[in-house]
C-alpha positions in Angstrom: -11.7 8.8 -22.3 -12.5 10.1 -18.9 -10.2 10.0 -16.2 -9.6 11.1 -12.2 -7.2 14.2 -12.3 -5.3 16.1 -10.1 -5.0 19.5 -12.2 -3.1 21.7 -10.3 -1.3 21.8 -6.7 -3.0 22.8 -3.7 -5.8 21.0 -1.4 -8.4 19.7 -3.8 -8.0 20.8 -7.7 -9.0 17.2 -8.4 -11.9 16.3 -10.9 -13.5 13.8 -13.9 -11.8 15.5 -17.0 -10.8 14.1 -20.9 -8.0 12.8 -21.1 -6.2 11.7 -24.1 -5.5 7.8 -24.5 -1.6 7.4 -25.0 -0.4 5.3 -27.9 2.5 3.4 -26.4 6.1 4.1 -26.9 8.5 1.1 -28.2 9.1 -0.3 -25.2 5.2 0.3 -23.7 2.3 -1.2 -23.5 -1.2 0.3 -23.6 -3.8 -1.6 -20.7 -7.6 -1.4 -20.2 -7.7 -1.2 -16.6 -10.3 -3.8 -14.9 -9.7 -2.1 -11.2 -7.8 0.3 -9.4 -8.0 0.5 -5.5 -8.1 3.9 -3.8 -4.7 4.3 -1.6 -4.0 6.6 1.7 -1.2 8.5 -0.6 -4.3 9.3 -3.5 -5.8 11.1 -0.9 -2.5 12.9 0.0 -2.4 13.8 -3.4 -5.9 15.0 -3.7 -5.3 17.0 -0.9 -1.6 18.1 -1.5 -0.2 16.2 1.6 2.6 14.0 -0.1 6.6 14.2 0.0 7.1 12.3 -3.4 7.5 14.5 -6.9 3.8 15.1 -8.7 3.5 16.4 -12.2 -0.1 18.0 -12.6 -2.2 17.4 -14.7 -2.3 14.0 -14.4 -4.5 10.9 -13.8 -4.1 9.7 -10.3 -3.8 5.9 -9.5 -1.5 3.2 -9.0 -3.2 0.4 -7.6 -4.4 -1.5 -10.6 -4.9 -4.8 -13.0 -5.8 -4.9 -16.4 -5.7 -6.8 -19.5 -2.7 -5.8 -22.5 -4.7 -4.5 -25.8 -1.7 -2.8 -27.3 2.1 -3.8 -27.6 5.0 -1.0 -28.7 7.3 -2.4 -31.4 10.5 -3.8 -28.8 7.8 -5.6 -26.5 8.8 -9.4 -25.8 7.8 -10.5 -22.4 4.2 -10.0 -22.8 1.4 -10.0 -25.8 -1.9 -8.6 -26.1 -4.5 -10.4 -23.9 -2.4 -11.2 -20.7 -3.6 -10.2 -17.5 -1.0 -8.4 -15.5 -0.4 -6.0 -12.6 1.9 -3.0 -12.8 4.5 -1.5 -10.4 4.2 2.0 -10.2 7.7 2.9 -10.9 7.5 4.4 -14.4 11.0 5.2 -14.7 14.5 5.5 -12.3 17.8 6.9 -13.5 19.4 3.5 -13.3 22.8 4.7 -12.3 22.6 6.0 -8.6 23.8 3.5 -5.8 20.0 2.5 -5.4 19.1 1.9 -8.6 22.1 -0.6 -9.2 21.6 -2.2 -5.8 18.2 -3.3 -6.3 16.6 -0.2 -4.4 15.4 1.5 -7.1 12.4 2.8 -4.8 15.0 5.2 -3.3 16.0 6.4 -7.0 16.1 10.7 -6.0 14.9 10.4 -10.3 12.1 7.9 -9.6 9.1 9.1 -11.7 5.8 7.1 -10.6 2.7 6.1 -12.1 -0.5 8.3 -11.0 2.1 10.9 -9.4 3.9 12.2 -12.5 2.4 9.9 -15.2 -0.9 9.2 -15.8 -2.6 6.4 -13.7 -5.0 3.8 -13.6 -8.0 5.7 -12.5 -9.3 6.2 -16.0 -10.1 3.3 -18.9 -6.5 3.0 -20.0 -3.2 3.2 -18.7 0.0 3.2 -21.0 3.2 1.7 -19.0 6.7 0.5 -19.8 7.0 -3.0 -19.9 9.9 -3.2 -17.5 7.1 -2.4 -14.7 4.7 -5.4 -15.7 3.7 -8.5 -13.6 1.8 -11.2 -15.2 -0.6 -12.3 -12.6 -0.5 -16.0 -11.7 -3.7 -18.3 -13.7 -5.3 -18.3 -10.1 -5.5 -14.6 -9.2 -8.5 -12.6 -10.5 -8.2 -9.3 -12.1 -10.1 -7.6 -9.3 -7.6 -9.4 -6.6 -4.7 -8.9 -8.7 -5.3 -5.5 -8.7 -4.1 -5.1 -4.9 -0.6 -6.8 -5.8 1.0 -3.2 -5.3 0.4 -2.5 -1.6 0.8 -6.7 -0.9 4.3 -5.9 -2.1 4.4 -2.6 -0.2 3.8 -4.9 2.9 6.4 -7.6 1.8 9.0 -5.1 1.5 8.0 -3.6 4.8 7.4 -6.7 7.0 9.5 -9.4 5.9 12.4 -7.4 4.1 12.7 -4.5 6.1 11.5 -5.3 9.6 12.6 -8.9 9.5 9.6 -10.5 11.1 10.4 -14.5 12.6 8.2 -17.1 13.7 7.5 -16.4 17.4 7.4 -12.9 17.2 4.7 -10.8 19.2 3.5 -8.3 16.5 1.5 -5.3 17.6 -0.3 -3.6 14.6 -1.8 -0.2 15.0 -4.4 0.6 12.1 -6.4 -2.1 10.8 -6.8 -0.3 7.2 -5.8 -2.3 4.2 -1.4 -1.7 4.6 -2.5 -3.2 8.3 -4.9 -6.0 7.4 -2.1 -7.1 4.6 0.7 -6.8 7.2 -1.5 -9.0 9.8 -1.5 -11.5 6.9 2.1 -11.2 6.1 3.3 -11.4 9.7 0.8 -14.6 10.3 2.9 -16.0 7.2 6.3 -15.5 8.5 4.7 -16.8 11.9 4.2 -14.1 14.0 1.7 -13.9 16.8 -0.2 -10.8 16.1 -2.2 -8.3 17.8 -4.4 -5.4 15.7 -5.0 -2.1 17.5 -8.0 0.4 16.2 -10.3 2.6 17.5 -14.2 2.6 17.6 -14.6 3.7 14.2 -12.5 0.8 13.2 -15.0 -1.9 14.9 -15.9 -3.8 11.4 -12.1 -3.1 10.5 -11.0 -5.0 13.9 -13.4 -7.8 13.4 -12.0 -8.3 9.9 -8.9 -8.6 11.7 -10.2 -11.4 13.6 -11.7 -13.4 10.9 -8.3 -13.2 8.8 -6.3 -14.7 11.5 -5.2 -12.0 14.0 -4.6 -13.5 17.4 -6.1 -10.2 19.5 -7.9 -7.1 18.7 -7.6 -4.3 20.6 -9.9 -1.0 20.9 -7.7 1.8 22.0 -10.1 4.3 23.2 -12.2 1.5 25.1 -9.1 -1.1 26.6 -5.6 -0.2 27.9 -3.6 -1.4 24.8 -0.2 -1.1 26.8 -1.3 -2.9 30.1 -2.7 -5.9 27.7 0.1 -6.0 25.2 2.1 -6.5 28.5 -0.3 -9.0 29.7 0.3 -11.3 26.6 4.1 -10.8 26.5 5.3 -11.4 30.0 5.2 -7.7 31.2 7.7 -6.9 27.8 6.0 -5.6 25.3 5.3 -6.4 22.1 8.6 -7.5 19.8 7.6 -5.7 16.7 5.1 -3.1 16.3 3.7 -2.1 12.5 2.4 1.3 12.5 0.1 1.4 9.3 -2.9 3.7 10.5 -0.6 7.3 9.8 -2.7 9.0 12.3 -0.2 10.9 14.5 -1.6 9.5 18.3 -0.3 6.0 16.9 3.1 6.9 16.8 4.1 7.3 20.2 1.6 4.6 21.0 3.6 2.2 18.7 6.8 3.9 20.7 5.5 2.4 23.9 4.4 -0.7 23.0 7.6 -1.6 21.6 9.7 -3.9 24.3 13.4 -2.7 24.6 15.4 -3.7 22.1 12.3 -4.1 19.9 11.5 -3.4 16.4 9.2 -0.4 15.1 8.4 -0.3 11.6 6.6 2.8 10.7 4.5 1.9 7.6 1.6 4.4 7.3 2.2 8.0 5.9 1.5 10.9 8.1 1.5 13.4 5.4 2.8 16.1 7.9 5.5 16.3 10.7 4.2 14.9 14.0 5.8 15.0 17.4 7.2 12.1 19.1 9.5 11.4 22.2 12.5 10.5 20.2 14.7 10.2 23.1 12.5 7.0 24.0 14.5 5.4 21.0 17.8 5.5 22.5 16.1 4.7 26.2 14.9 1.3 25.0 17.6 0.6 22.2 15.2 0.4 19.8 15.5 -0.6 16.2 13.5 1.7 14.1 12.9 1.8 10.6 10.6 2.4 7.6 9.9 1.9 4.2 8.4 3.2 0.9 7.1 1.9 -1.9 8.6 -1.8 -2.9 11.5 -2.9 -5.1 11.3 -6.2 -7.6 12.0 -8.7 -4.8 8.9 -7.9 -3.0 6.7 -8.0 -6.2 7.6 -11.4 -6.8 6.9 -12.8 -3.1 3.7 -11.3 -3.2 2.3 -12.9 -6.5 3.5 -16.0 -5.1 2.1 -15.3 -1.6 -1.2 -14.8 -3.7 -0.6 -17.5 -6.2 -0.6 -19.9 -3.4 -3.3 -18.7 -0.8 -1.3 -17.5 1.5 -2.7 -13.7 1.6 -6.1 -12.4 0.4 -7.0 -9.2 -1.1 -10.5 -9.8 -2.3 -11.2 -10.2 1.5 -10.7 -6.8 2.1 -12.3 -5.4 -0.6 -16.1 -3.5 0.6 -16.5 -1.2 -2.3 -16.5 -1.1 -5.9 -17.3 2.3 -7.8 -17.4 3.9 -11.0 -14.6 6.1 -11.7 -17.2 9.1 -11.8 -18.0 8.1 -7.9 -14.6 9.3 -7.1 -15.5 11.8 -4.9 -17.9 9.6 -3.0 -15.5 7.0 -2.6 -13.0 9.6 -1.3 -15.2 11.0 1.2 -15.9 7.2 2.4 -12.2 6.5 2.5 -11.8 9.4 4.6 -14.5 8.5 7.2 -13.1 5.2 7.3 -16.3 3.3 6.2 -15.2 0.1 4.5 -11.9 -1.4 3.9 -10.7 -1.4 0.6 -12.7 1.0 -1.6 -12.1 0.3 -5.6 -12.8 1.9 -8.7 -13.7 0.6 -12.1 -13.8 2.2 -15.7 -16.6 0.4 -16.8 
């Protein structure tokens, strides 16, 4: 089969290659991939700007859905024909404090699909049973392929930040994570402002369509004054920095009210400069998140099943895996919102 392969470390070194289909071991299944989303971290892998363990050559891609076509001898939870989505955590140590407390996303020995083990930018993907989640009957495969970023936002917005009803939430970055976080914050009862640049005009429009109470072009409007005007002069109760753009972090700190919450959700790929002292002066609660855990996956699927989060509304491009380079270029130019690769 053909797969999009990061074949060695360094900037670039990615191409479409012939890849063997690996037969599943006893506790694994073989999935025929329906569609896979391009994530910002896939671009970080391509450019080698990622601080997670990577083992090239490896097929990229970790947001996906598909149909099980073969089961190993010890598989008991699923059968051939089941429609599934997959956690990217391929393996963990199972012994450390993080694994034993359910935070296996923080395990120092965690190996990830699309980084360490072949991922979903190919026709087939072999994965262990423990990471499988059956899709609800009313969630189609295209929507279900984006369960992973929904689970990320559940972990970041609900589990880590604990957005509450009535919170004024400012989101910087109206990409996939920003627009899913918007829906998550609204589901929790937040009042949400979404901030972007002039390049994000269409994304900001989509944010309004998805329920944003306010959208702001940070290049044309005084973002700080607008947020203060809507919060009695205090600032946002919660800021979710979803862009991974270096200028957004100091802006986010400035937007956060004293004793407010700031959560870093986007990945920068490189160190950035920030006035860390403001965290002390404003007594901010600062947190972040990486990936997701079982509880986030379960809640993500419930939200999707009951129509409280829409993933299909974010999809703007569906392209064949042979067009991966064009798709990556479109992503970097911020054209569209969610770009999907399909093997057929």
